[in-house]
Residue frames as qw, qx, qy, qz and C-alpha x, y, z in Angstrom:
[[0.918, 0.197, 0.170, -0.300, 133.28, 70.44, 51.58],
 [0.659, 0.587, -0.463, 0.082, 136.50, 69.82, 49.65],
 [0.048, -0.528, 0.742, -0.411, 138.34, 69.30, 52.94],
 [0.737, -0.111, 0.483, -0.460, 135.63, 66.91, 54.10],
 [0.907, 0.376, -0.099, -0.162, 135.93, 64.86, 50.92],
 [0.449, 0.589, -0.617, 0.265, 139.70, 64.70, 51.32],
 [0.373, -0.409, 0.662, -0.505, 139.16, 63.73, 54.94],
 [0.907, 0.074, 0.207, -0.360, 136.93, 60.89, 53.82],
 [0.783, 0.491, -0.377, 0.060, 139.66, 59.57, 51.51],
 [0.109, 0.576, -0.683, 0.436, 142.19, 59.77, 54.33],
 [0.623, -0.247, 0.549, -0.499, 139.93, 57.88, 56.73],
 [0.934, 0.271, -0.056, -0.225, 139.26, 55.25, 54.07],
 [0.542, 0.568, -0.579, 0.220, 143.02, 54.76, 53.76],
 [0.198, -0.445, 0.705, -0.516, 143.29, 54.22, 57.52],
 [0.827, -0.020, 0.341, -0.447, 140.42, 51.72, 57.57],
 [0.856, 0.429, -0.272, -0.092, 141.94, 49.82, 54.65],
 [0.371, 0.541, -0.679, 0.329, 145.40, 49.54, 56.20],
 [0.459, -0.341, 0.617, -0.541, 143.97, 48.53, 59.58],
 [0.907, 0.127, 0.206, -0.346, 141.98, 45.75, 57.95],
 [0.731, 0.553, -0.401, 0.001, 144.81, 44.71, 55.63],
 [0.116, 0.540, -0.750, 0.364, 147.41, 44.19, 58.35],
 [0.634, -0.158, 0.575, -0.492, 144.88, 42.22, 60.39],
 [0.897, 0.338, 0.016, -0.283, 144.03, 40.11, 57.32],
 [0.486, 0.610, -0.615, 0.115, 147.72, 39.43, 56.64],
 [0.205, -0.383, 0.791, -0.431, 148.17, 38.04, 60.15],
 [0.766, 0.053, 0.404, -0.497, 144.94, 36.03, 60.00],
 [0.828, 0.456, -0.235, -0.227, 145.85, 34.36, 56.72],
 [0.497, 0.511, -0.666, 0.221, 149.22, 33.15, 58.02],
 [0.620, -0.497, 0.415, -0.443, 148.10, 31.77, 61.40],
 [0.998, 0.032, 0.008, -0.062, 148.46, 28.16, 60.16],
 [0.623, 0.553, -0.400, 0.383, 152.18, 28.81, 59.53],
 [0.143, -0.581, 0.543, -0.589, 152.68, 29.78, 63.18],
 [0.878, -0.222, 0.204, -0.370, 150.62, 26.80, 64.34],
 [0.945, 0.250, -0.166, 0.132, 152.95, 24.53, 62.40],
 [0.376, 0.647, -0.449, 0.488, 156.16, 26.34, 63.40],
 [0.182, -0.454, 0.608, -0.625, 155.48, 26.16, 67.14],
 [0.350, -0.127, -0.927, -0.039, 153.40, 22.93, 67.12],
 [0.286, -0.064, 0.379, -0.878, 150.38, 24.66, 68.67],
 [0.030, -0.404, -0.912, -0.069, 147.10, 22.94, 69.54],
 [0.119, -0.724, -0.469, -0.491, 143.75, 24.71, 69.80],
 [0.525, -0.784, -0.268, 0.196, 144.31, 25.68, 73.44],
 [0.567, -0.271, 0.120, 0.768, 147.79, 27.05, 72.72],
 [0.189, 0.375, 0.413, 0.808, 146.49, 29.15, 69.86],
 [0.305, -0.794, -0.470, -0.234, 143.59, 30.35, 71.99],
 [0.563, -0.667, -0.147, 0.466, 146.01, 31.56, 74.68],
 [0.436, -0.034, 0.271, 0.857, 148.12, 33.37, 72.09],
 [0.008, -0.564, -0.488, -0.666, 145.06, 35.09, 70.67],
 [0.446, -0.789, -0.408, 0.108, 144.04, 36.05, 74.19],
 [0.508, -0.383, 0.017, 0.772, 147.30, 38.02, 74.41],
 [0.156, 0.256, 0.422, 0.855, 146.29, 39.94, 71.30],
 [0.297, -0.709, -0.543, -0.339, 142.81, 40.54, 72.71],
 [0.548, -0.659, -0.308, 0.413, 144.23, 41.64, 76.05],
 [0.409, -0.134, 0.144, 0.891, 146.57, 44.12, 74.39],
 [0.023, -0.448, -0.480, -0.754, 143.69, 45.68, 72.47],
 [0.431, -0.735, -0.508, -0.124, 141.34, 45.92, 75.43],
 [0.549, -0.537, -0.184, 0.613, 144.01, 47.51, 77.59],
 [0.323, 0.019, 0.267, 0.908, 144.70, 50.02, 74.82],
 [0.010, -0.701, -0.619, -0.353, 141.08, 51.21, 74.46],
 [0.283, -0.896, -0.276, 0.202, 141.07, 53.80, 77.29],
 [0.465, -0.471, 0.246, 0.708, 144.58, 55.00, 76.43],
 [0.292, 0.288, 0.592, 0.694, 143.53, 55.47, 72.81],
 [0.084, -0.837, -0.519, -0.156, 140.54, 57.51, 73.89],
 [0.377, -0.818, -0.049, 0.431, 142.70, 59.83, 75.96],
 [0.458, -0.203, 0.444, 0.743, 145.29, 60.10, 73.18],
 [0.206, 0.543, 0.625, 0.521, 142.59, 60.98, 70.65],
 [0.186, -0.916, -0.355, 0.024, 141.19, 63.69, 72.91],
 [0.484, -0.687, 0.096, 0.533, 144.60, 65.11, 73.70],
 [0.264, -0.376, 0.502, 0.733, 146.18, 65.37, 70.24],
 [0.559, 0.418, -0.154, -0.699, 143.17, 64.89, 67.97],
 [0.875, 0.115, 0.446, -0.151, 141.76, 61.76, 66.34],
 [0.718, 0.685, -0.128, -0.006, 143.49, 62.35, 62.99],
 [0.151, 0.747, -0.614, 0.205, 146.99, 62.72, 64.37],
 [0.593, -0.343, 0.673, -0.280, 146.51, 59.87, 66.83],
 [0.906, 0.301, 0.250, -0.161, 145.34, 57.57, 64.02],
 [0.588, 0.725, -0.349, 0.082, 148.39, 58.31, 61.89],
 [0.111, -0.647, 0.701, -0.278, 150.81, 57.63, 64.76],
 [0.720, -0.140, 0.616, -0.287, 149.08, 54.40, 65.71],
 [0.862, 0.488, 0.023, -0.135, 148.98, 53.24, 62.08],
 [0.363, 0.726, -0.566, 0.143, 152.76, 53.65, 61.91],
 [0.340, -0.442, 0.763, -0.327, 153.27, 51.61, 65.07],
 [0.851, 0.149, 0.380, -0.329, 150.81, 48.99, 63.86],
 [0.769, 0.599, -0.219, -0.051, 152.68, 48.53, 60.58],
 [0.156, 0.683, -0.673, 0.235, 156.03, 48.28, 62.36],
 [0.546, -0.316, 0.691, -0.352, 154.85, 45.51, 64.69],
 [0.907, 0.280, 0.018, -0.313, 153.62, 43.22, 61.90],
 [0.666, 0.507, -0.534, 0.114, 157.11, 42.08, 60.76],
 [0.171, -0.520, 0.698, -0.461, 158.07, 41.62, 64.42],
 [0.867, -0.080, 0.273, -0.410, 155.58, 38.73, 64.64],
 [0.901, 0.377, -0.213, -0.004, 157.54, 36.73, 62.08],
 [0.339, 0.616, -0.588, 0.400, 160.80, 37.29, 63.99],
 [0.667, -0.515, 0.332, -0.425, 159.49, 35.75, 67.23],
 [0.288, 0.420, -0.860, 0.014, 161.82, 32.82, 68.11],
 [0.094, -0.123, -0.948, 0.279, 159.37, 31.10, 70.48],
 [0.241, -0.623, -0.681, -0.301, 155.69, 30.93, 71.35],
 [0.391, -0.660, -0.390, 0.509, 156.35, 33.00, 74.48],
 [0.218, -0.285, 0.191, 0.914, 157.97, 35.79, 72.48],
 [0.063, -0.333, -0.668, -0.662, 155.17, 35.59, 69.94],
 [0.291, -0.694, -0.652, 0.095, 152.67, 36.07, 72.77],
 [0.301, -0.581, -0.147, 0.742, 154.41, 39.28, 73.85],
 [0.092, -0.113, 0.439, 0.887, 154.57, 40.68, 70.33],
 [0.137, -0.485, -0.768, -0.394, 150.94, 39.72, 69.71],
 [0.258, -0.711, -0.505, 0.416, 150.00, 41.75, 72.77],
 [0.167, -0.472, 0.136, 0.855, 151.74, 44.77, 71.26],
 [0.001, 0.122, 0.706, 0.698, 150.23, 44.10, 67.82],
 [0.183, -0.617, -0.761, -0.082, 146.79, 43.84, 69.40],
 [0.228, -0.651, -0.310, 0.654, 147.31, 47.07, 71.33],
 [0.051, -0.286, 0.348, 0.891, 148.09, 49.04, 68.18],
 [0.102, -0.294, -0.810, -0.496, 145.23, 47.37, 66.33],
 [0.222, -0.666, -0.697, 0.148, 142.68, 48.10, 69.04],
 [0.199, -0.593, -0.146, 0.767, 143.88, 51.63, 69.72],
 [0.021, -0.124, 0.502, 0.856, 143.78, 52.48, 66.02],
 [0.108, -0.482, -0.832, -0.253, 140.25, 51.06, 65.83],
 [0.188, -0.724, -0.499, 0.438, 139.14, 53.59, 68.43],
 [0.140, -0.568, 0.090, 0.806, 140.82, 56.64, 66.94],
 [0.041, 0.004, 0.668, 0.743, 140.00, 55.95, 63.29],
 [0.099, -0.605, -0.778, -0.141, 136.31, 55.56, 64.18],
 [0.175, -0.736, -0.293, 0.585, 136.48, 58.86, 66.03],
 [0.101, -0.347, 0.405, 0.840, 138.03, 60.47, 62.93],
 [0.008, 0.289, 0.831, 0.475, 135.36, 58.81, 60.78],
 [0.091, -0.730, -0.649, 0.196, 132.59, 60.31, 62.92],
 [0.130, -0.629, 0.012, 0.767, 134.14, 63.77, 62.44],
 [0.032, -0.110, 0.650, 0.751, 134.12, 63.32, 58.66],
 [0.041, -0.488, -0.856, -0.169, 130.56, 62.01, 58.79],
 [0.083, -0.763, -0.429, 0.476, 129.41, 65.12, 60.66],
 [0.105, -0.489, 0.282, 0.818, 131.25, 67.35, 58.20],
 [0.052, -0.042, -0.769, -0.635, 129.54, 65.69, 55.22],
 [0.471, 0.086, 0.324, -0.816, 126.18, 65.66, 57.05],
 [0.831, 0.126, -0.282, -0.463, 125.13, 62.22, 55.79],
 [0.824, -0.361, 0.424, -0.103, 125.48, 58.64, 57.07],
 [0.630, 0.608, -0.480, -0.057, 128.65, 57.00, 55.72],
 [0.446, -0.572, 0.658, -0.204, 129.87, 54.91, 58.66],
 [0.906, 0.093, 0.403, -0.092, 128.87, 51.60, 57.06],
 [0.715, 0.679, -0.128, 0.111, 130.94, 52.41, 53.98],
 [0.035, -0.774, 0.593, -0.219, 134.01, 53.03, 56.18],
 [0.674, -0.288, 0.655, -0.186, 133.56, 49.62, 57.75],
 [0.880, 0.438, 0.169, -0.070, 133.17, 48.21, 54.26],
 [0.465, 0.773, -0.402, 0.156, 136.60, 49.51, 53.30],
 [0.407, -0.566, 0.682, -0.222, 138.02, 47.86, 56.45],
 [0.858, 0.078, 0.492, -0.122, 136.65, 44.56, 55.17],
 [0.701, 0.704, -0.112, 0.028, 138.13, 45.32, 51.76],
 [0.066, 0.771, -0.604, 0.190, 141.52, 45.79, 53.37],
 [0.641, -0.319, 0.664, -0.216, 141.14, 42.58, 55.37],
 [0.889, 0.361, 0.270, -0.085, 140.30, 40.69, 52.20],
 [0.519, 0.784, -0.320, 0.116, 143.31, 42.13, 50.39],
 [0.237, -0.660, 0.676, -0.227, 145.53, 41.18, 53.31],
 [0.793, -0.067, 0.581, -0.170, 144.18, 37.63, 53.32],
 [0.807, 0.588, 0.048, -0.027, 144.60, 37.41, 49.55],
 [0.219, 0.805, -0.535, 0.132, 148.23, 38.45, 49.92],
 [0.558, -0.412, 0.694, -0.193, 148.60, 35.48, 52.29],
 [0.881, 0.288, 0.365, -0.084, 147.34, 33.09, 49.63],
 [0.594, 0.775, -0.202, 0.084, 149.73, 34.56, 47.08],
 [0.115, -0.751, 0.623, -0.184, 152.66, 34.40, 49.49],
 [0.721, -0.200, 0.649, -0.140, 152.01, 30.76, 50.37],
 [0.844, 0.492, 0.209, -0.048, 151.51, 29.84, 46.71],
 [0.478, 0.797, -0.318, 0.186, 154.89, 31.44, 45.85],
 [0.849, -0.071, -0.389, 0.351, 156.62, 29.75, 48.78],
 [0.129, 0.577, -0.302, 0.748, 157.27, 32.89, 50.86],
 [0.450, -0.329, -0.717, 0.419, 157.41, 32.55, 54.64],
 [0.209, -0.878, -0.423, 0.075, 155.77, 35.00, 57.05],
 [0.467, -0.522, 0.040, 0.712, 158.99, 37.04, 57.40],
 [0.209, 0.004, 0.471, 0.857, 159.24, 38.28, 53.81],
 [0.089, -0.595, -0.700, -0.385, 155.48, 38.44, 53.48],
 [0.322, -0.799, -0.429, 0.273, 154.90, 40.55, 56.61],
 [0.348, -0.452, 0.131, 0.811, 157.67, 43.00, 55.76],
 [0.116, 0.181, 0.597, 0.773, 156.39, 43.45, 52.22],
 [0.177, -0.688, -0.677, -0.193, 152.82, 43.86, 53.46],
 [0.342, -0.710, -0.279, 0.548, 153.81, 46.52, 56.00],
 [0.232, -0.315, 0.309, 0.867, 155.50, 48.52, 53.25],
 [0.016, 0.262, 0.713, 0.650, 152.93, 47.98, 50.50],
 [0.257, -0.708, -0.640, -0.155, 149.86, 48.62, 52.64],
 [0.425, -0.697, -0.308, 0.488, 151.26, 50.97, 55.27],
 [0.373, -0.184, 0.209, 0.885, 153.36, 53.35, 53.15],
 [0.017, -0.360, -0.513, -0.779, 150.70, 54.55, 50.67],
 [0.365, -0.706, -0.600, -0.089, 147.99, 54.69, 53.36],
 [0.449, -0.603, -0.223, 0.621, 150.04, 56.94, 55.62],
 [0.243, -0.029, 0.317, 0.916, 150.91, 59.20, 52.68],
 [0.158, -0.527, -0.607, -0.573, 147.22, 59.56, 51.75],
 [0.456, -0.704, -0.529, 0.131, 146.30, 60.27, 55.39],
 [0.431, -0.315, -0.117, 0.838, 148.69, 63.22, 55.64],
 [0.055, 0.637, 0.419, 0.645, 146.11, 65.89, 54.92],
 [0.049, -0.207, 0.360, -0.909, 145.26, 68.99, 56.95],
 [0.520, -0.492, -0.617, -0.327, 142.49, 68.06, 59.35],
 [0.116, -0.401, 0.461, -0.783, 141.53, 69.77, 62.58],
 [0.540, -0.340, -0.769, -0.036, 140.18, 67.27, 65.06],
 [0.474, -0.764, -0.029, -0.437, 138.40, 68.31, 68.23],
 [0.488, 0.220, -0.672, 0.511, 140.58, 68.16, 71.35],
 [0.606, -0.677, -0.107, -0.402, 139.75, 67.86, 75.00],
 [0.151, 0.464, -0.737, 0.468, 141.55, 67.46, 78.30],
 [0.768, -0.295, 0.170, -0.543, 138.66, 65.58, 79.89],
 [0.053, -0.326, 0.941, -0.075, 139.62, 62.24, 81.39],
 [0.831, 0.082, 0.181, -0.520, 137.52, 59.30, 80.36],
 [0.137, -0.287, 0.927, 0.198, 137.82, 55.70, 79.31],
 [0.554, -0.028, -0.616, -0.559, 135.79, 53.03, 77.67],
 [0.372, -0.104, 0.740, -0.550, 133.20, 51.29, 79.80],
 [0.144, 0.310, 0.932, 0.120, 130.46, 48.74, 79.39],
 [0.133, -0.433, -0.441, -0.775, 127.30, 50.15, 77.81],
 [0.313, -0.089, 0.451, -0.831, 124.81, 51.87, 80.13],
 [0.416, 0.208, 0.836, -0.292, 121.64, 49.91, 80.90],
 [0.546, 0.621, 0.168, -0.537, 119.68, 51.56, 78.07],
 [0.530, 0.651, -0.461, -0.287, 122.17, 50.22, 75.52],
 [0.478, -0.396, 0.782, -0.061, 123.14, 46.90, 77.06],
 [0.776, 0.310, 0.545, -0.070, 121.12, 44.82, 74.58],
 [0.519, 0.839, -0.141, -0.083, 122.54, 46.89, 71.72],
 [0.091, -0.717, 0.691, -0.006, 126.01, 46.03, 73.01],
 [0.658, -0.101, 0.742, -0.085, 125.05, 42.35, 73.13],
 [0.752, 0.619, 0.202, -0.102, 123.97, 42.48, 69.47],
 [0.297, 0.849, -0.437, 0.004, 127.38, 43.92, 68.63],
 [0.404, -0.508, 0.755, -0.095, 129.05, 41.25, 70.76],
 [0.814, 0.185, 0.538, -0.115, 127.23, 38.36, 69.03],
 [0.684, 0.729, 0.012, 0.004, 128.22, 39.62, 65.60],
 [0.135, 0.853, -0.497, 0.084, 131.78, 40.55, 66.48],
 [0.656, -0.346, 0.670, -0.037, 132.53, 37.14, 68.03],
 [0.828, 0.404, 0.386, 0.049, 131.73, 35.74, 64.60],
 [0.426, 0.883, -0.180, 0.078, 133.90, 38.31, 62.85],
 [0.232, -0.744, 0.622, -0.079, 136.84, 37.57, 65.09],
 [0.775, -0.100, 0.624, -0.032, 136.39, 33.82, 64.76],
 [0.770, 0.613, 0.175, 0.044, 136.35, 34.08, 60.98],
 [0.205, 0.896, -0.387, 0.069, 139.59, 36.04, 61.01],
 [0.194, -0.631, 0.736, -0.152, 141.53, 33.62, 63.18],
 [0.577, -0.087, 0.795, -0.163, 139.86, 30.24, 62.69],
 [0.745, 0.519, 0.048, -0.415, 138.48, 30.16, 59.13],
 [0.441, 0.607, -0.650, -0.123, 141.74, 28.92, 57.60],
 [0.126, -0.279, 0.917, -0.255, 142.18, 26.23, 60.25],
 [0.687, 0.230, 0.475, -0.499, 138.54, 25.18, 59.83],
 [0.734, 0.559, -0.218, -0.317, 139.11, 24.56, 56.13],
 [0.282, 0.531, -0.796, 0.068, 142.33, 22.66, 56.82],
 [0.201, -0.173, 0.878, -0.398, 141.07, 20.53, 59.73],
 [0.570, 0.302, 0.591, -0.485, 137.43, 20.01, 58.80],
 [0.695, 0.637, 0.046, -0.329, 137.27, 20.48, 55.02],
 [0.821, -0.142, 0.413, 0.367, 140.77, 19.01, 54.46],
 [0.471, 0.873, -0.006, 0.123, 142.02, 21.90, 52.31],
 [0.735, 0.067, -0.149, 0.658, 145.72, 22.72, 51.93],
 [0.323, -0.552, -0.242, 0.730, 147.24, 25.85, 53.45],
 [0.099, -0.060, 0.358, 0.927, 147.23, 27.88, 50.24],
 [0.245, -0.440, -0.683, -0.529, 143.56, 27.13, 49.52],
 [0.399, -0.607, -0.620, 0.296, 142.57, 27.64, 53.16],
 [0.239, -0.287, -0.086, 0.924, 143.85, 31.21, 53.01],
 [0.117, -0.266, -0.518, -0.804, 141.02, 31.92, 50.56],
 [0.288, -0.560, -0.772, 0.094, 138.46, 31.32, 53.31],
 [0.200, -0.649, -0.312, 0.664, 138.89, 34.67, 55.01],
 [0.095, -0.160, 0.400, 0.897, 139.34, 36.34, 51.62],
 [0.171, -0.380, -0.731, -0.541, 135.93, 35.26, 50.27],
 [0.305, -0.661, -0.618, 0.297, 134.30, 36.10, 53.60],
 [0.225, -0.512, -0.068, 0.826, 135.81, 39.60, 53.50],
 [0.008, 0.051, 0.553, 0.832, 134.82, 40.20, 49.88],
 [0.234, -0.564, -0.755, -0.238, 131.21, 39.29, 50.71],
 [0.314, -0.682, -0.431, 0.500, 131.29, 41.66, 53.67],
 [0.186, -0.261, 0.211, 0.923, 132.74, 44.48, 51.54],
 [0.099, -0.283, -0.666, -0.683, 129.98, 44.15, 48.94],
 [0.327, -0.648, -0.688, -0.013, 127.30, 44.04, 51.62],
 [0.345, -0.601, -0.299, 0.656, 128.63, 46.95, 53.66],
 [0.148, -0.108, 0.306, 0.934, 129.04, 49.24, 50.68],
 [0.298, -0.341, -0.558, -0.695, 125.31, 48.85, 50.02],
 [0.293, -0.339, -0.807, 0.385, 124.24, 48.48, 53.66],
 [0.076, 0.239, 0.253, -0.934, 122.96, 52.05, 54.07],
 [0.449, 0.030, -0.428, -0.784, 120.41, 51.53, 51.28],
 [0.491, -0.195, -0.846, -0.077, 119.31, 48.18, 52.71],
 [0.199, -0.290, -0.660, 0.664, 118.82, 49.66, 56.18],
 [0.251, 0.163, 0.004, -0.954, 116.74, 52.53, 54.78],
 [0.527, -0.027, -0.600, -0.601, 114.51, 50.09, 52.89],
 [0.609, -0.233, -0.758, -0.001, 114.05, 47.44, 55.59],
 [0.496, -0.778, 0.078, -0.379, 114.56, 49.44, 58.76],
 [0.029, 0.627, -0.727, 0.278, 117.24, 48.66, 61.35],
 [0.660, -0.205, 0.624, -0.365, 115.38, 45.83, 63.12],
 [0.903, 0.351, 0.185, -0.162, 114.50, 43.87, 59.98],
 [0.505, 0.727, -0.455, 0.095, 117.97, 44.49, 58.55],
 [0.218, -0.543, 0.751, -0.305, 119.51, 43.06, 61.72],
 [0.805, 0.010, 0.508, -0.307, 117.19, 40.05, 61.64],
 [0.818, 0.562, -0.101, -0.076, 118.10, 39.40, 58.01],
 [0.251, 0.724, -0.613, 0.193, 121.79, 39.69, 58.85],
 [0.460, -0.386, 0.728, -0.330, 121.57, 37.29, 61.78],
 [0.882, 0.218, 0.325, -0.262, 119.58, 34.78, 59.72],
 [0.688, 0.660, -0.302, 0.013, 122.13, 34.84, 56.89],
 [0.001, 0.644, -0.715, 0.272, 124.99, 34.37, 59.36],
 [0.685, -0.166, 0.620, -0.346, 123.18, 31.44, 60.98],
 [0.886, 0.420, 0.096, -0.172, 122.56, 29.84, 57.58],
 [0.456, 0.729, -0.501, 0.098, 126.23, 30.23, 56.70],
 [0.275, -0.502, 0.764, -0.299, 127.45, 28.52, 59.86],
 [0.809, 0.065, 0.497, -0.309, 124.98, 25.65, 59.41],
 [0.788, 0.591, -0.129, -0.114, 126.01, 25.18, 55.77],
 [0.253, 0.695, -0.651, 0.173, 129.73, 25.09, 56.60],
 [0.410, -0.348, 0.764, -0.355, 129.20, 22.63, 59.46],
 [0.842, 0.205, 0.369, -0.336, 126.76, 20.38, 57.62],
 [0.770, 0.608, -0.180, -0.075, 128.78, 20.04, 54.42],
 [0.644, -0.605, 0.409, 0.229, 132.34, 19.99, 55.83],
 [0.749, 0.323, 0.339, 0.469, 133.76, 20.35, 52.30],
 [0.331, -0.169, 0.128, 0.920, 135.73, 23.16, 50.71],
 [0.054, -0.401, -0.533, -0.743, 132.76, 24.19, 48.57],
 [0.424, -0.723, -0.520, -0.163, 130.25, 24.31, 51.43],
 [0.545, -0.485, -0.233, 0.644, 132.82, 25.94, 53.70],
 [0.227, -0.019, 0.217, 0.949, 133.51, 28.78, 51.29],
 [0.215, -0.518, -0.564, -0.606, 129.79, 29.17, 50.51],
 [0.514, -0.676, -0.504, 0.159, 129.00, 29.30, 54.20],
 [0.450, -0.342, -0.096, 0.819, 131.69, 31.91, 54.75],
 [0.049, 0.279, 0.387, 0.878, 130.11, 34.08, 52.03],
 [0.400, -0.658, -0.541, -0.337, 126.73, 33.93, 53.78],
 [0.574, -0.572, -0.348, 0.471, 128.38, 34.77, 57.09],
 [0.335, -0.070, 0.102, 0.934, 130.11, 37.78, 55.54],
 [0.160, -0.464, -0.464, -0.737, 126.80, 39.03, 54.15],
 [0.532, -0.647, -0.540, -0.087, 125.06, 38.49, 57.47],
 [0.571, -0.488, -0.270, 0.602, 127.60, 40.00, 59.84],
 [0.380, 0.322, 0.192, 0.846, 128.11, 43.04, 57.59],
 [0.181, -0.678, -0.266, -0.661, 125.23, 45.16, 58.92],
 [0.643, -0.575, -0.492, 0.120, 125.38, 44.35, 62.63],
 [0.525, -0.312, -0.207, 0.764, 128.22, 46.55, 63.93],
 [0.070, 0.217, 0.203, 0.952, 127.27, 49.67, 61.88],
 [0.438, -0.586, -0.504, -0.460, 123.66, 49.29, 63.08],
 [0.639, -0.538, -0.438, 0.333, 124.75, 49.01, 66.71],
 [0.399, -0.134, -0.071, 0.905, 126.97, 52.09, 66.48],
 [0.110, -0.371, -0.354, -0.852, 124.25, 54.10, 64.77],
 [0.547, -0.617, -0.529, -0.198, 121.71, 53.09, 67.41],
 [0.602, -0.421, -0.344, 0.584, 124.11, 54.03, 70.21],
 [0.273, 0.074, 0.075, 0.956, 124.84, 57.45, 68.73],
 [0.291, -0.397, -0.328, -0.807, 121.13, 58.32, 68.81],
 [0.449, -0.423, -0.744, 0.255, 120.36, 57.25, 72.37],
 [0.176, -0.822, -0.175, -0.513, 118.30, 60.05, 73.96],
 [0.537, -0.821, 0.086, -0.176, 119.88, 61.76, 76.93],
 [0.829, -0.352, 0.270, 0.341, 123.31, 60.21, 76.44],
 [0.066, 0.793, -0.411, -0.444, 126.36, 61.87, 74.81],
 [0.866, 0.436, -0.176, -0.168, 127.13, 60.07, 71.52],
 [0.330, 0.621, -0.682, 0.202, 130.79, 59.59, 72.39],
 [0.368, -0.316, 0.755, -0.441, 130.07, 57.82, 75.66],
 [0.840, 0.182, 0.281, -0.427, 127.30, 55.74, 74.10],
 [0.768, 0.536, -0.342, -0.078, 129.41, 54.57, 71.16],
 [0.096, 0.591, -0.746, 0.290, 132.35, 53.87, 73.47],
 [0.595, -0.196, 0.648, -0.433, 130.30, 51.53, 75.62],
 [0.892, 0.338, 0.155, -0.256, 128.92, 49.58, 72.67],
 [0.547, 0.682, -0.484, 0.038, 132.36, 49.51, 71.03],
 [0.250, -0.530, 0.761, -0.279, 133.85, 47.91, 74.13],
 [0.758, 0.052, 0.601, -0.248, 131.54, 44.91, 73.80],
 [0.763, 0.620, -0.017, -0.183, 131.80, 44.97, 70.02],
 [0.418, 0.702, -0.567, 0.109, 135.56, 45.01, 69.69],
 [0.417, -0.432, 0.739, -0.306, 135.91, 42.89, 72.80],
 [0.865, 0.181, 0.397, -0.248, 133.82, 40.22, 71.08],
 [0.702, 0.669, -0.241, -0.042, 135.90, 40.41, 67.92],
 [0.197, 0.661, -0.679, 0.251, 139.10, 39.90, 69.88],
 [0.451, -0.283, 0.749, -0.394, 137.81, 37.44, 72.49],
 [0.859, 0.258, 0.005, -0.442, 135.77, 35.43, 69.97],
 [0.665, 0.454, -0.593, 0.014, 138.78, 33.47, 68.68],
 [0.035, -0.370, 0.797, -0.477, 139.75, 32.67, 72.26],
 [0.692, 0.001, 0.425, -0.584, 136.27, 31.33, 73.01],
 [0.859, 0.368, -0.231, -0.273, 136.32, 29.19, 69.87],
 [0.411, 0.502, -0.731, 0.211, 139.76, 27.88, 70.81],
 [0.295, -0.270, 0.740, -0.541, 138.70, 26.89, 74.32],
 [0.807, 0.148, 0.277, -0.500, 135.53, 25.14, 73.15],
 [0.762, 0.486, -0.399, -0.157, 137.38, 23.43, 70.29],
 [0.193, 0.471, -0.808, 0.297, 140.09, 22.15, 72.62],
 [0.457, -0.121, 0.692, -0.546, 137.51, 20.75, 75.05],
 [0.764, 0.337, 0.458, -0.305, 135.38, 19.20, 72.30],
 [0.627, 0.219, 0.537, 0.520, 136.14, 19.71, 68.60],
 [0.097, -0.174, 0.222, 0.955, 136.54, 22.51, 66.08],
 [0.192, -0.403, -0.710, -0.544, 133.12, 21.64, 64.66],
 [0.376, -0.684, -0.595, 0.192, 131.56, 22.22, 68.08],
 [0.324, -0.405, -0.083, 0.851, 133.59, 25.41, 68.47],
 [0.039, -0.075, -0.440, -0.894, 132.09, 26.77, 65.26],
 [0.266, -0.549, -0.771, -0.182, 128.67, 25.70, 66.53],
 [0.249, -0.534, -0.402, 0.701, 128.97, 28.49, 69.11],
 [0.009, -0.143, 0.278, 0.950, 128.69, 30.94, 66.21],
 [0.255, -0.375, -0.746, -0.488, 125.33, 29.45, 65.25],
 [0.348, -0.609, -0.641, 0.311, 124.00, 30.01, 68.78],
 [0.205, -0.468, -0.113, 0.852, 125.20, 33.62, 68.80],
 [0.061, -0.074, -0.530, -0.843, 123.78, 34.32, 65.33],
 [0.314, -0.538, -0.750, -0.224, 120.39, 33.08, 66.53],
 [0.343, -0.591, -0.453, 0.573, 120.73, 35.26, 69.62],
 [0.123, -0.211, 0.160, 0.957, 121.38, 38.34, 67.47],
 [0.211, -0.351, -0.662, -0.628, 118.11, 37.69, 65.64],
 [0.414, -0.612, -0.665, 0.107, 116.28, 37.47, 68.96],
 [0.361, -0.557, -0.239, 0.708, 117.89, 40.70, 70.22],
 [0.317, 0.311, 0.412, 0.795, 117.33, 42.70, 67.02],
 [0.153, -0.835, -0.480, -0.224, 114.40, 44.67, 68.46],
 [0.499, -0.651, -0.130, 0.557, 116.90, 46.51, 70.68],
 [0.381, -0.032, 0.344, 0.857, 118.02, 48.35, 67.53],
 [0.049, 0.788, 0.560, 0.249, 114.63, 50.10, 67.22],
 [0.182, 0.460, -0.112, 0.862, 115.18, 53.88, 67.41],
 [0.353, -0.472, 0.270, -0.761, 114.58, 55.08, 70.98],
 [0.805, -0.218, -0.539, -0.113, 114.22, 51.46, 72.16],
 [0.383, -0.684, 0.442, -0.436, 114.60, 50.99, 75.88],
 [0.502, 0.199, -0.836, 0.099, 116.55, 48.02, 77.17]]
């Protein structure tokens, strides 16, 4: 039990650093937009490189985790992830930035896979549901990373100094905490991540609807506040920070909410809150309504991914690893492809219309919530 508790602390450290480095990048996107004179389509293509790197890394991460163990794989990937963050700021052109973003996305996505595998091992060792709390600490890290962006901009620091400091401050202590003895299961079986089987397809779509919103908030929230709400860059960096704080608070209490309401009603509540947040931000188009809407979106999206993973793990007749892998592919794919979708729609129409896509998907998640019923058949 002592080892399991130490394992939980180590996994928390990995979730925090993964979220923090992602939040650091998300908060400083406007600086890269200005440096390379990017429009919505340009930014969308750059973010597609990050998404592509992550998706390509999923099957390789699964094999690496099986071969050397989830704990060791997570530590190695965390180191690579931290090292690639400062490389983003050194990119001399948009083309070079695209290449580095692909590498950054690959480490981010691969670490997502292995740290969730490690988290499931700790959860089994403790014999109680704690996955939502792990995802809550990821959101905490993302919020801290975004907050560091606001502080860096306010103090006049460019991405170079900021990214290097963030890699050291977030990455160093997290890796030190994660260096505990932990025996992960190993296997030589060859497998990769695939789309969910038919029985879990609707569950995967719920995860996709929510994760598109999560990804869009990470990469477009600051630009929304600048372009639509007319905030300055320093203030706009607070957008993702307040969203992440709301998600942290919600996820840390999500297990109790799910027990009280049940998974279907919890998902419906989450989708409704997310929908209300998008509508508020779009209707008001001010800093106050934007930030308030982002808070509601953080509260709403908080329960969706943990619910989808939990539902997948309990699918009768299907190994939990394969089930979770399929749902995760749509889930993380949505988080990474979401910003690209918003960019394409925004370029063709407007950023307001691009954010309107999130309202449609939030409504869809409410309609699909019944798929999260235990033993539901798609």
